[in-house]
C-alpha positions in Angstrom: -51.1 -5.7 12.5 -48.7 -2.7 12.6 -46.3 -4.7 14.7 -46.3 -7.6 12.2 -45.7 -5.1 9.3 -42.8 -3.5 11.2 -41.3 -6.9 11.8 -41.6 -7.8 8.1 -40.0 -4.5 7.1 -37.2 -4.9 9.6 -36.5 -8.4 8.3 -36.5 -7.1 4.7 -34.0 -4.3 5.6 -31.8 -6.8 7.4 -31.8 -9.1 4.4 -30.9 -6.2 2.0 -28.1 -4.9 4.3 -26.7 -8.5 4.7 -26.7 -9.0 1.0 -25.0 -5.6 0.3 -22.3 -6.4 2.9 -21.7 -9.8 1.4 -21.3 -8.4 -2.1 -19.2 -5.4 -1.2 -17.0 -7.4 1.2 -15.9 -9.8 -1.4 -13.3 -7.6 -3.2 -11.7 -6.8 0.1 -11.3 -10.5 1.0 -9.6 -11.2 -2.3 -7.3 -8.2 -2.0 -6.2 -9.3 1.5 -4.9 -12.6 0.0 -2.9 -11.0 -2.8 0.9 -11.0 -2.3 2.6 -7.6 -2.2 5.2 -7.2 -4.9 8.1 -4.8 -4.6 10.7 -3.5 -7.0 14.2 -2.7 -5.7 16.9 -0.4 -7.1 20.5 0.0 -5.9 22.1 3.3 -6.7 25.8 4.2 -6.0 26.3 7.9 -5.4 29.2 10.2 -4.8 29.7 10.7 -1.0 28.7 14.4 -0.9 25.6 15.7 0.7 24.3 17.7 -2.3 24.6 14.7 -4.7 23.0 12.3 -2.2 20.2 14.8 -1.6 19.6 15.3 -5.3 19.3 11.5 -5.8 17.0 11.1 -2.8 14.7 13.8 -4.1 14.8 12.4 -7.7 13.9 8.9 -6.7 11.4 10.0 -4.0 9.5 12.0 -6.6 9.2 8.9 -8.8 7.7 6.8 -6.0 10.8 5.1 -4.6 11.4 4.8 -0.9 14.9 4.6 0.6 15.1 1.5 2.7 18.9 1.2 3.4 22.3 2.7 2.8 25.4 0.5 2.6 29.0 1.5 2.0 29.8 -0.6 -1.1 33.6 -0.3 -1.5 33.9 2.1 1.5 34.1 5.2 -0.8 30.7 5.3 -2.6 27.5 4.8 -0.6 24.9 2.5 -2.1 21.3 3.7 -1.6 18.7 0.9 -1.8 15.2 1.9 -2.8 12.0 0.0 -3.1 8.7 0.7 -4.8 
């Protein structure tokens, strides 16, 4: 009798755990299918270290990440950020 009771309890616990995993797992499955969206910003700066460092810190504090630097017209660097 105890063995049958233990089996019923085990089955009940398994059913509850499976149900919880199914319900909790749903939001993660939906999020995995969402496309990531990025915003980009191109900033031309004077080619001196202090100016560039100030801009990098300014944009970094606002959640922007530097992804590339190009030399626009060869005198002013262009910093490309994404968020």
